[in-house]
TORPA-4810 file (N, C-alpha, C, O; in nm, 3 decimals):
<nodes>
NODE_1_0.101_-0.082_-0.007_-0.030_-0.005_0.000_0.077_0.131_0.021_0.182_0.116_0.085_X
NODE_2_0.040_0.262_-0.039_0.098_0.357_-0.063_0.003_0.485_-0.010_-0.119_0.491_-0.028_X
NODE_3_0.069_0.566_0.046_0.029_0.695_0.133_0.073_0.780_0.083_0.195_0.791_0.099_X
NODE_4_0.021_0.861_0.015_0.048_0.989_-0.021_-0.013_1.132_0.048_-0.133_1.157_0.051_X
NODE_5_0.073_1.204_0.092_0.007_1.357_0.109_0.095_1.455_0.061_0.217_1.452_0.073_X
NODE_6_0.019_1.554_0.000_0.031_1.673_-0.060_0.012_1.820_0.039_-0.101_1.865_0.061_X
NODE_7_0.114_1.874_0.083_0.071_1.992_0.145_0.068_2.132_0.053_0.171_2.190_0.019_X
NODE_8_-0.029_2.163_0.028_-0.076_2.293_-0.067_-0.063_2.396_0.050_-0.062_2.379_0.172_X
NODE_9_-0.052_2.526_-0.037_-0.089_2.632_0.073_-0.195_2.676_0.158_-0.193_2.751_0.256_X
NODE_10_-0.301_2.605_0.091_-0.432_2.599_0.120_-0.511_2.448_0.207_-0.567_2.450_0.316_X
NODE_11_-0.501_2.387_0.160_-0.542_2.225_0.176_-0.412_2.141_0.197_-0.300_2.161_0.150_X
NODE_12_-0.452_2.050_0.275_-0.338_1.910_0.203_-0.458_1.786_0.158_-0.568_1.764_0.210_X
NODE_13_-0.397_1.725_0.055_-0.469_1.604_-0.018_-0.393_1.487_0.034_-0.271_1.495_0.040_X
NODE_14_-0.453_1.385_0.071_-0.407_1.268_0.082_-0.491_1.127_0.004_-0.605_1.133_-0.041_X
NODE_15_-0.413_1.016_0.003_-0.435_0.948_-0.093_-0.384_0.830_0.003_-0.310_0.845_0.100_X
NODE_16_-0.452_0.683_-0.054_-0.397_0.541_-0.025_-0.450_0.478_-0.121_-0.572_0.473_-0.136_X
NODE_17_-0.347_0.411_-0.216_-0.325_0.324_-0.347_-0.294_0.191_-0.287_-0.214_0.178_-0.194_X
NODE_18_-0.355_0.101_-0.338_-0.317_-0.037_-0.347_-0.313_-0.109_-0.473_-0.423_-0.136_-0.522_X
NODE_19_-0.192_-0.151_-0.546_-0.191_-0.189_-0.654_-0.238_-0.137_-0.767_-0.280_-0.210_-0.856_X
NODE_20_-0.235_0.029_-0.779_-0.287_0.097_-0.868_-0.431_0.156_-0.843_-0.495_0.236_-0.912_X
NODE_21_-0.462_0.094_-0.726_-0.618_0.129_-0.728_-0.684_0.215_-0.609_-0.721_0.166_-0.502_X
NODE_22_-0.691_0.341_-0.642_-0.716_0.436_-0.492_-0.829_0.375_-0.436_-0.937_0.341_-0.483_X
NODE_23_-0.765_0.368_-0.291_-0.879_0.302_-0.164_-0.925_0.415_-0.108_-1.044_0.409_-0.076_X
NODE_24_-0.871_0.512_-0.087_-0.907_0.622_0.019_-0.878_0.767_-0.004_-0.757_0.784_-0.016_X
NODE_25_-0.937_0.859_-0.011_-0.865_1.007_-0.024_-0.911_1.108_0.099_-1.009_1.086_0.170_X
NODE_26_-0.830_1.214_0.112_-0.855_1.318_0.204_-0.815_1.419_0.182_-0.699_1.437_0.147_X
NODE_27_-0.920_1.530_0.199_-0.858_1.658_0.177_-0.937_1.750_0.273_-1.060_1.759_0.270_X
NODE_28_-0.831_1.838_0.384_-0.841_1.896_0.436_-0.793_2.063_0.433_-0.715_2.083_0.339_X
NODE_29_-0.819_2.173_0.508_-0.763_2.264_0.493_-0.658_2.300_0.605_-0.681_2.259_0.718_X
NODE_30_-0.547_2.373_0.580_-0.423_2.366_0.609_-0.463_2.419_0.798_-0.438_2.353_0.900_X
NODE_31_-0.522_2.543_0.788_-0.573_2.616_0.909_-0.445_2.643_0.952_-0.357_2.612_0.872_X
NODE_32_-0.400_2.710_1.091_-0.312_2.784_1.121_-0.221_2.660_1.222_-0.129_2.702_1.293_X
NODE_33_-0.249_2.534_1.220_-0.111_2.447_1.261_-0.087_2.356_1.147_-0.178_2.286_1.102_X
NODE_34_0.019_2.354_1.105_0.059_2.256_0.991_0.081_2.155_1.042_0.048_2.074_0.956_X
NODE_35_0.119_2.097_1.134_0.179_1.985_1.204_0.049_1.892_1.225_0.055_1.771_1.198_X
NODE_36_-0.076_1.955_1.276_-0.193_1.944_1.350_-0.243_1.893_1.194_-0.252_1.773_1.165_X
NODE_37_-0.268_1.985_1.114_-0.316_1.952_0.974_-0.287_1.845_0.943_-0.376_1.765_0.914_X
NODE_38_-0.153_1.808_0.938_-0.071_1.680_0.881_-0.117_1.541_0.960_-0.152_1.443_0.895_X
NODE_39_-0.114_1.541_1.091_-0.153_1.451_1.143_-0.305_1.407_1.124_-0.342_1.295_1.092_X
NODE_40_-0.401_1.541_1.156_-0.521_1.497_1.105_-0.541_1.420_1.011_-0.622_1.329_1.026_X
NODE_41_-0.479_1.434_0.901_-0.507_1.385_0.757_-0.401_1.253_0.800_-0.472_1.166_0.751_X
NODE_42_-0.342_1.215_0.828_-0.242_1.060_0.874_-0.388_0.994_0.941_-0.448_0.910_0.875_X
NODE_43_-0.424_1.025_1.035_-0.534_0.958_1.131_-0.641_0.907_1.072_-0.693_0.798_1.097_X
NODE_44_-0.699_1.040_0.940_-0.821_1.008_0.929_-0.802_0.906_0.752_-0.902_0.860_0.698_X
NODE_45_-0.685_0.892_0.701_-0.621_0.801_0.597_-0.612_0.660_0.650_-0.636_0.562_0.580_X
NODE_46_-0.568_0.653_0.803_-0.548_0.542_0.877_-0.637_0.464_0.904_-0.625_0.343_0.924_X
NODE_47_-0.756_0.541_0.907_-0.853_0.469_0.988_-0.901_0.339_0.903_-0.926_0.335_0.782_X
NODE_48_-0.908_0.241_0.992_-0.953_0.085_0.948_-0.849_0.042_0.835_-0.872_-0.049_0.756_X
NODE_49_-0.724_0.120_0.837_-0.623_0.056_0.778_-0.497_0.011_0.827_-0.419_0.105_0.827_X
NODE_50_-0.456_-0.073_0.861_-0.335_-0.119_0.995_-0.188_-0.023_0.857_-0.157_-0.031_0.739_X
NODE_51_-0.152_0.049_0.971_-0.015_0.119_0.978_0.080_0.006_0.875_0.108_0.025_0.757_X
NODE_52_0.114_-0.095_0.945_0.190_-0.180_0.921_0.173_-0.188_0.732_0.268_-0.159_0.658_X
NODE_53_0.065_-0.225_0.689_0.057_-0.260_0.536_0.084_-0.122_0.413_0.083_-0.092_0.293_X
NODE_54_0.103_-0.076_0.539_0.181_0.063_0.416_0.327_0.025_0.384_0.413_0.013_0.470_X
NODE_55_0.344_0.010_0.270_0.502_0.008_0.231_0.610_0.117_0.144_0.728_0.115_0.111_X
NODE_56_0.479_0.223_0.127_0.545_0.333_0.121_0.465_0.478_0.145_0.342_0.487_0.146_X
NODE_57_0.574_0.609_0.167_0.538_0.672_0.215_0.580_0.819_0.131_0.698_0.844_0.105_X
NODE_58_0.485_0.896_0.098_0.546_0.994_0.012_0.474_1.163_0.032_0.368_1.194_-0.024_X
NODE_59_0.525_1.225_0.090_0.484_1.361_0.173_0.580_1.461_0.086_0.700_1.479_0.104_X
NODE_60_0.481_1.530_-0.031_0.535_1.618_-0.065_0.456_1.768_-0.069_0.340_1.763_-0.028_X
NODE_61_0.502_1.896_-0.110_0.461_2.019_-0.073_0.495_2.108_-0.205_0.602_2.113_-0.267_X
NODE_62_0.364_2.184_-0.234_0.395_2.278_-0.317_0.425_2.404_-0.269_0.444_2.505_-0.338_X
NODE_63_0.431_2.392_-0.111_0.462_2.536_-0.006_0.652_2.554_-0.088_0.688_2.656_-0.147_X
NODE_64_0.725_2.450_-0.073_0.855_2.498_-0.097_0.854_2.498_-0.271_0.937_2.575_-0.322_X
NODE_65_0.801_2.449_-0.328_0.823_2.453_-0.454_0.763_2.609_-0.524_0.798_2.642_-0.637_X
NODE_66_0.673_2.694_-0.442_0.606_2.791_-0.501_0.712_2.868_-0.434_0.752_2.952_-0.515_X
NODE_67_0.794_2.879_-0.293_0.904_2.960_-0.239_1.012_2.974_-0.375_1.046_3.080_-0.425_X
NODE_68_1.055_2.834_-0.419_1.161_2.838_-0.504_1.125_2.941_-0.631_1.191_3.040_-0.660_X
NODE_69_1.001_2.894_-0.702_0.961_2.946_-0.793_0.960_3.106_-0.815_0.990_3.176_-0.912_X
NODE_70_0.901_3.144_-0.655_0.892_3.282_-0.689_0.991_3.357_-0.577_0.971_3.452_-0.502_X
NODE_71_1.098_3.277_-0.600_1.241_3.347_-0.535_1.207_3.425_-0.413_1.210_3.548_-0.402_X
NODE_72_1.168_3.320_-0.305_1.117_3.388_-0.174_1.211_3.307_-0.102_1.186_3.302_0.019_X
NODE_73_1.318_3.237_-0.142_1.378_3.172_-0.035_1.505_3.254_-0.013_1.548_3.339_-0.090_X
NODE_74_1.566_3.212_0.117_1.690_3.310_0.170_1.800_3.226_0.109_1.802_3.105_0.085_X
NODE_75_1.916_3.349_0.084_2.012_3.327_0.005_2.111_3.203_0.112_2.109_3.205_0.235_X
NODE_76_2.188_3.106_0.030_2.211_2.973_0.097_2.364_2.996_0.054_2.392_3.027_-0.062_X
NODE_77_2.472_2.977_0.161_2.619_2.980_0.146_2.665_2.850_0.093_2.614_2.743_0.127_X
NODE_78_2.773_2.863_0.000_2.794_2.691_-0.037_2.945_2.652_-0.021_3.035_2.722_-0.067_X
NODE_79_2.964_2.545_0.043_3.114_2.501_0.009_3.101_2.375_-0.039_3.022_2.281_-0.027_X
NODE_80_3.216_2.403_-0.105_3.234_2.272_-0.246_3.381_2.248_-0.222_3.467_2.335_-0.204_X
NODE_81_3.401_2.095_-0.225_3.497_2.049_-0.235_3.487_1.971_-0.349_3.421_1.867_-0.351_X
NODE_82_3.557_2.021_-0.457_3.540_1.943_-0.631_3.620_1.839_-0.676_3.587_1.757_-0.762_X
NODE_83_3.732_1.844_-0.611_3.842_1.740_-0.620_3.892_1.787_-0.800_3.851_1.882_-0.867_X
NODE_84_3.996_1.678_-0.840_3.980_1.735_-0.999_3.864_1.605_-1.101_3.802_1.500_-1.089_X
NODE_85_3.889_1.681_-1.171_3.805_1.643_-1.307_3.721_1.728_-1.393_3.779_1.828_-1.434_X
NODE_86_3.608_1.714_-1.430_3.496_1.841_-1.479_3.488_1.984_-1.414_3.402_1.983_-1.326_X
NODE_87_3.519_2.046_-1.421_3.465_2.193_-1.329_3.325_2.235_-1.362_3.309_2.281_-1.475_X
NODE_88_3.231_2.227_-1.292_3.125_2.283_-1.332_3.091_2.427_-1.282_3.143_2.458_-1.175_X
NODE_89_3.028_2.500_-1.329_3.009_2.622_-1.295_2.871_2.629_-1.217_2.767_2.621_-1.281_X
NODE_90_2.871_2.642_-1.089_2.753_2.676_-1.016_2.743_2.787_-0.978_2.640_2.794_-0.911_X
NODE_91_2.818_2.925_-0.984_2.759_3.069_-0.971_2.624_3.094_-0.982_2.580_3.182_-0.908_X
NODE_92_2.548_3.038_-1.058_2.442_3.075_-1.101_2.320_3.015_-0.946_2.201_3.044_-0.956_X
NODE_93_2.353_2.962_-0.862_2.268_2.912_-0.735_2.311_2.922_-0.601_2.269_2.860_-0.504_X
NODE_94_2.451_3.056_-0.609_2.498_3.029_-0.451_2.581_3.168_-0.530_2.647_3.182_-0.633_X
NODE_95_2.522_3.285_-0.383_2.587_3.420_-0.383_2.730_3.437_-0.339_2.812_3.528_-0.352_X
NODE_96_2.733_3.290_-0.267_2.903_3.278_-0.218_2.917_3.125_-0.235_2.842_3.034_-0.198_X
NODE_97_3.024_3.122_-0.294_3.051_2.956_-0.307_3.219_2.946_-0.277_3.306_2.981_-0.358_X
NODE_98_3.243_2.894_-0.149_3.353_2.858_-0.098_3.401_2.766_-0.128_3.349_2.670_-0.072_X
NODE_99_3.531_2.722_-0.235_3.608_2.618_-0.258_3.736_2.587_-0.175_3.835_2.652_-0.140_X
NODE_100_3.685_2.442_-0.157_3.813_2.407_-0.020_3.859_2.291_-0.084_3.783_2.226_-0.155_X
NODE_101_4.004_2.252_-0.060_4.095_2.204_-0.139_4.101_2.032_-0.069_4.029_2.035_0.031_X
NODE_102_4.153_1.907_-0.084_4.097_1.773_-0.058_4.006_1.743_-0.170_3.940_1.810_-0.248_X
NODE_103_4.031_1.582_-0.143_3.920_1.488_-0.226_3.935_1.384_-0.205_4.050_1.358_-0.171_X
NODE_104_3.854_1.286_-0.210_3.853_1.135_-0.241_3.838_1.097_-0.390_3.798_1.153_-0.492_X
NODE_105_3.882_0.988_-0.360_3.865_0.908_-0.544_3.725_0.876_-0.528_3.660_0.903_-0.427_X
NODE_106_3.672_0.808_-0.650_3.570_0.804_-0.698_3.503_0.659_-0.617_3.387_0.623_-0.601_X
NODE_107_3.650_0.589_-0.572_3.577_0.461_-0.488_3.566_0.519_-0.331_3.545_0.432_-0.247_X
NODE_108_3.576_0.641_-0.289_3.580_0.699_-0.174_3.701_0.677_-0.075_3.691_0.667_0.047_X
NODE_109_3.830_0.670_-0.154_3.968_0.653_-0.105_4.009_0.791_-0.066_3.985_0.883_-0.145_X
NODE_110_4.066_0.813_0.046_4.090_0.972_0.092_4.241_0.974_0.000_4.339_0.900_0.008_X
NODE_111_4.210_1.093_-0.090_4.355_1.124_-0.153_4.439_1.200_-0.088_4.559_1.184_-0.070_X
NODE_112_4.321_1.344_-0.031_4.418_1.480_0.020_4.279_1.522_0.103_4.164_1.530_0.062_X
NODE_113_4.331_1.544_0.228_4.203_1.554_0.311_4.216_1.705_0.336_4.299_1.791_0.307_X
NODE_114_4.095_1.704_0.405_4.027_1.868_0.425_4.150_1.965_0.477_4.251_1.895_0.485_X
NODE_115_4.175_2.077_0.508_4.238_2.157_0.561_4.155_2.234_0.640_4.087_2.329_0.600_X
NODE_116_4.160_2.195_0.745_4.095_2.287_0.849_4.032_2.423_0.887_3.924_2.468_0.924_X
NODE_117_4.173_2.468_0.854_4.234_2.581_0.866_4.102_2.692_0.730_4.033_2.794_0.726_X
NODE_118_4.139_2.587_0.656_4.048_2.661_0.510_3.917_2.690_0.537_3.856_2.797_0.538_X
NODE_119_3.875_2.544_0.564_3.743_2.541_0.579_3.699_2.640_0.728_3.591_2.695_0.706_X
NODE_120_3.739_2.664_0.829_3.737_2.775_0.901_3.721_2.911_0.844_3.613_2.969_0.840_X
NODE_121_3.801_2.945_0.812_3.844_3.040_0.735_3.694_3.056_0.615_3.637_3.164_0.633_X
NODE_122_3.657_3.006_0.553_3.541_2.996_0.472_3.425_3.015_0.498_3.342_3.090_0.444_X
NODE_123_3.413_2.915_0.624_3.261_2.934_0.755_3.291_3.104_0.812_3.190_3.173_0.818_X
NODE_124_3.382_3.148_0.841_3.396_3.285_0.891_3.349_3.349_0.783_3.229_3.374_0.792_X
NODE_125_3.413_3.391_0.666_3.361_3.434_0.557_3.182_3.416_0.553_3.090_3.496_0.565_X
NODE_126_3.186_3.342_0.541_2.991_3.348_0.515_2.915_3.389_0.615_2.818_3.462_0.591_X
NODE_127_2.952_3.341_0.772_2.898_3.413_0.875_2.918_3.553_0.863_2.827_3.636_0.861_X
NODE_128_3.046_3.580_0.854_3.051_3.762_0.817_2.962_3.828_0.705_2.934_3.948_0.706_X
NODE_129_2.920_3.742_0.609_2.828_3.798_0.521_2.690_3.738_0.525_2.618_3.705_0.431_X
NODE_130_2.668_3.732_0.662_2.525_3.670_0.741_2.406_3.584_0.661_2.285_3.593_0.643_X
NODE_131_2.548_3.472_0.613_2.443_3.350_0.587_2.393_3.292_0.696_2.448_3.296_0.806_X
NODE_132_2.260_3.221_0.664_2.256_3.161_0.792_2.206_3.037_0.768_2.195_2.957_0.861_X
NODE_133_2.159_2.997_0.607_2.175_2.876_0.582_2.283_2.859_0.475_2.318_2.941_0.391_X
NODE_134_2.345_2.695_0.502_2.426_2.674_0.450_2.404_2.534_0.353_2.329_2.444_0.391_X
NODE_135_2.486_2.527_0.214_2.524_2.365_0.178_2.652_2.324_0.156_2.741_2.393_0.108_X
NODE_136_2.661_2.195_0.196_2.802_2.167_0.218_2.805_2.015_0.126_2.738_1.919_0.165_X
NODE_137_2.907_2.005_-0.022_2.897_1.912_-0.081_3.061_1.895_-0.156_3.137_1.973_-0.212_X
NODE_138_3.064_1.740_-0.117_3.221_1.714_-0.170_3.172_1.627_-0.253_3.067_1.562_-0.250_X
NODE_139_3.298_1.634_-0.365_3.234_1.503_-0.491_3.174_1.385_-0.479_3.072_1.344_-0.534_X
NODE_140_3.268_1.318_-0.379_3.228_1.129_-0.391_3.166_1.128_-0.246_3.172_1.019_-0.188_X
NODE_141_3.119_1.212_-0.194_3.071_1.171_-0.041_2.957_1.074_-0.038_2.929_1.022_0.070_X
NODE_142_2.903_1.050_-0.121_2.825_0.898_-0.161_2.895_0.830_-0.131_2.852_0.736_-0.065_X
NODE_143_3.038_0.835_-0.159_3.113_0.701_-0.124_3.212_0.710_0.001_3.247_0.603_0.051_X
NODE_144_3.263_0.843_0.061_3.323_0.863_0.188_3.274_0.992_0.231_3.315_1.097_0.183_X
NODE_145_3.156_0.981_0.349_3.099_1.108_0.382_3.182_1.228_0.498_3.148_1.341_0.534_X
NODE_146_3.303_1.141_0.531_3.419_1.212_0.622_3.429_1.365_0.599_3.385_1.437_0.689_X
NODE_147_3.473_1.414_0.507_3.490_1.523_0.505_3.332_1.648_0.500_3.334_1.756_0.559_X
NODE_148_3.251_1.615_0.445_3.101_1.657_0.488_3.081_1.638_0.596_3.065_1.750_0.644_X
NODE_149_3.064_1.536_0.704_3.048_1.582_0.833_3.127_1.646_0.903_3.083_1.702_1.003_X
NODE_150_3.286_1.658_0.867_3.397_1.745_0.945_3.372_1.873_0.919_3.432_1.963_0.978_X
NODE_151_3.296_1.891_0.844_3.282_2.052_0.787_3.135_2.069_0.892_3.135_2.156_0.978_X
NODE_152_3.019_1.980_0.874_2.930_2.005_0.950_2.950_2.043_1.089_2.912_2.151_1.133_X
NODE_153_3.012_1.953_1.162_3.027_1.967_1.301_3.146_2.111_1.334_3.157_2.137_1.454_X
NODE_154_3.212_2.183_1.257_3.265_2.269_1.214_3.186_2.391_1.261_3.221_2.486_1.332_X
NODE_155_3.040_2.358_1.188_2.957_2.482_1.128_2.831_2.506_1.194_2.773_2.614_1.200_X
NODE_156_2.785_2.368_1.256_2.649_2.353_1.331_2.624_2.426_1.445_2.531_2.411_1.525_X
NODE_157_2.723_2.512_1.447_2.673_2.608_1.616_2.641_2.754_1.581_2.577_2.837_1.646_X
NODE_158_2.726_2.771_1.412_2.690_2.957_1.365_2.573_2.901_1.221_2.547_2.986_1.136_X
NODE_159_2.524_2.790_1.210_2.436_2.822_1.098_2.256_2.778_1.132_2.224_2.715_1.233_X
NODE_160_2.220_2.795_1.095_2.076_2.784_1.117_2.014_2.599_1.041_1.965_2.495_1.085_X
NODE_161_2.054_2.653_0.913_2.016_2.545_0.831_2.120_2.443_0.756_2.138_2.464_0.636_X
NODE_162_2.161_2.382_0.791_2.273_2.345_0.693_2.239_2.209_0.596_2.163_2.134_0.657_X
NODE_163_2.274_2.158_0.462_2.264_2.031_0.387_2.359_1.994_0.371_2.461_2.058_0.345_X
NODE_164_2.342_1.846_0.384_2.457_1.799_0.310_2.468_1.714_0.209_2.392_1.618_0.216_X
NODE_165_2.537_1.719_0.119_2.520_1.644_0.006_2.518_1.483_0.022_2.441_1.424_-0.055_X
NODE_166_2.564_1.435_0.077_2.540_1.304_0.076_2.401_1.284_0.135_2.331_1.195_0.087_X
NODE_167_2.366_1.341_0.212_2.241_1.337_0.281_2.100_1.340_0.190_1.991_1.289_0.214_X
NODE_168_2.144_1.416_0.084_2.021_1.480_-0.041_2.018_1.348_-0.116_1.912_1.307_-0.162_X
NODE_169_2.124_1.286_-0.129_2.088_1.152_-0.254_2.237_1.095_-0.219_2.337_1.150_-0.173_X
NODE_170_2.209_0.974_-0.256_2.295_0.840_-0.279_2.362_0.827_-0.408_2.470_0.771_-0.427_X
NODE_171_2.307_0.870_-0.475_2.373_0.890_-0.628_2.491_0.980_-0.644_2.532_1.077_-0.580_X
NODE_172_2.533_0.911_-0.758_2.693_0.991_-0.799_2.673_1.162_-0.884_2.775_1.223_-0.917_X
NODE_173_2.583_1.201_-0.902_2.574_1.280_-0.967_2.578_1.457_-0.886_2.484_1.530_-0.853_X
NODE_174_2.731_1.476_-0.876_2.727_1.573_-0.809_2.678_1.737_-0.836_2.649_1.815_-0.745_X
NODE_175_2.677_1.763_-0.948_2.591_1.861_-0.989_2.452_1.886_-0.913_2.423_1.981_-0.842_X
NODE_176_2.367_1.763_-0.951_2.247_1.720_-0.890_2.242_1.737_-0.737_2.147_1.786_-0.676_X
NODE_177_2.371_1.684_-0.676_2.342_1.728_-0.544_2.393_1.828_-0.508_2.352_1.836_-0.392_X
NODE_178_2.480_1.944_-0.531_2.490_2.060_-0.552_2.384_2.105_-0.544_2.362_2.139_-0.428_X
NODE_179_2.287_2.127_-0.624_2.190_2.194_-0.655_2.094_2.135_-0.565_2.023_2.222_-0.514_X
NODE_180_2.063_1.993_-0.519_1.958_1.984_-0.417_2.006_2.046_-0.337_1.965_2.162_-0.329_X
NODE_181_2.098_2.009_-0.255_2.160_2.054_-0.126_2.098_2.215_-0.135_1.997_2.251_-0.075_X
NODE_182_2.171_2.294_-0.215_2.128_2.438_-0.195_1.974_2.421_-0.170_1.932_2.455_-0.060_X
NODE_183_1.902_2.382_-0.246_1.741_2.430_-0.221_1.706_2.368_-0.131_1.614_2.416_-0.066_X
NODE_184_1.760_2.239_-0.088_1.700_2.187_0.084_1.714_2.298_0.212_1.638_2.329_0.304_X
NODE_185_1.846_2.339_0.171_1.885_2.433_0.257_1.799_2.554_0.286_1.758_2.599_0.393_X
NODE_186_1.778_2.604_0.132_1.682_2.734_0.119_1.557_2.695_0.194_1.542_2.764_0.295_X
NODE_187_1.444_2.584_0.169_1.372_2.599_0.196_1.330_2.514_0.343_1.216_2.469_0.357_X
NODE_188_1.433_2.500_0.448_1.421_2.434_0.565_1.389_2.513_0.692_1.392_2.479_0.810_X
NODE_189_1.352_2.648_0.626_1.278_2.706_0.782_1.131_2.674_0.773_1.055_2.702_0.866_X
</nodes>
């Protein structure tokens, strides 16, 4: 069984499907308490359905999509560890990008460790420029997440919202992880 919920600006729509057949639908106004509205929708959908029968849940929202399309998201600072290889231009997705040295290879083997002083200087520069949201992506973090985790630990006290590339996607597509991490950090509030 599949349970899907879409949170819009005014209403929440929910469905339960089994083998492509629509079993149940729910539509509720959001009101003043988004979490309460989501919980009520879930409770109503699961009436007479055992939760352990649900094999997949999808929660989507047009709220974040609208914020992105309408350019109503806060700026996101970006720390990138690109390593060797194809150079991608990410200048359109962040007002400030801090490129740091170090990298792991495509198998996840550490070739050059990150420079902690360089990371601290990058974080200080982002904070000085009033960034509250941060995205951190290293090229092969899906194979070795240590650099992203180290940067997160250095940054977590100073930034409200931090997205790490390896948490956004397990795929090797570096440009997609960079873009997704920036968008995720922008809509976290």
